[in-house]
C-alpha positions, -999 to +999 in steps of 0.1 A: +217-011+113+229-011+077+213+013+052+193-004+025+207+001-010+187+020-036+176+003-068+145-018-070+127-006-039+124-032-012+153-053-025+184-052-002+218-058-017+241-085-003+251-077+033+222-053+039+200-059+069+162-052+067+151-034+098+116-048+096+098-080+105+095-108+080+068-134+085+080-163+106+111-145+119+100-138+154+072-123+174+044-109+154+042-071+151+013-053+167-020-053+147-024-034+115-059-019+109-068-004+076-101+014+070-113+025+036-149+032+045-154+068+054-123+090+053-098+062+055-073+054+082-044+032+091-034+023+126-008+000+141-014-011+177-041+016+180-018+044+170-025+063+137+001+058+110+014+091+095+024+090+058+049+115+044+026+123+015-011+119+005+000+099-025+016+073-002-016+072+020-039+069-010-017+041-025-021+019+006-058+024+005-060+014-032-037-016-026-060-027+003-090-024-020-072-045-046-067-073-022-045-103-030-046-096-067-027-063-062-026-036-088-005-032-119+022-006-115+009+015-144-027+014-132-016+025-097+005+053-112-026+064-133-047+066-101-021+085-081-008+108-108-035+111-136-022+127-168+015+119-159+032+095-183+037+061-166+075+060-174+080+095-160+060+087-128+078+054-120+103+072-097+073+088-079+058+054-073+091+040-060+092+069-036+056+065-025+062+028-018+093+036+002+072+061+022+046+035+029+072+010+040+088+035+063+055+045+078+045+009+084+077+000+103+075-037+113+048-042+087+069-028+058+073-064+044+037-062+034+044-041+003+056-064-025+066-056-060+071-082-087+069-080-125+050-048-127+025-057-100+023-041-065+006-061-037-002-053-001-001-086+018-033-085+039-028-117+059-036-108+096-046-072+087-079-060+101-096-044+070-131-030+071-140-049+039-146-086+035-142-107+004-174-106-017-188-077+002-202-050-021-186-016-017-205+016-023-184+043-040-203+069-020-189+057+013-154+048+001-125+071+010-147+102+015-129+134+009-102+118-014-103+130-050-093+102-073-106+082-102-113+046-093-089+024-112-105-001-136-090-030-116-111-019-086-143-009-105-156-045-104-155-045-066-172-011-062-209-004-069 
């Protein structure tokens, strides 16, 4: 297995092999379940996913809440590292996204970055929220200390 080149995270240079499943390239990976109600959890095939940092774990929850619209890079940075200048925190975000991809294994392809936007592809993911369903801030990610990004404020009551 070739090592993925550094640079824009998630972009392999010519000749590099991606060690994870791309949609339509073979058998589907085991099911991914994300829960943001209560304390939050991520499982693949019934097994808990372990993230290298709490920042990476919080990022996947925020991206799941954002849905198909995703979140702006700077807004995600602001939620994960409040008070840190966006430009200075961009390497931290790249690292957190790498940590998420690594933790997700065959589901790593779900993290997408393009033009300052970060999206978690939720097709086929079992998420404990449904489109249009009101979300109460009281029951959302209990025990996590974070300011709700403006992009998500519309979805949360």
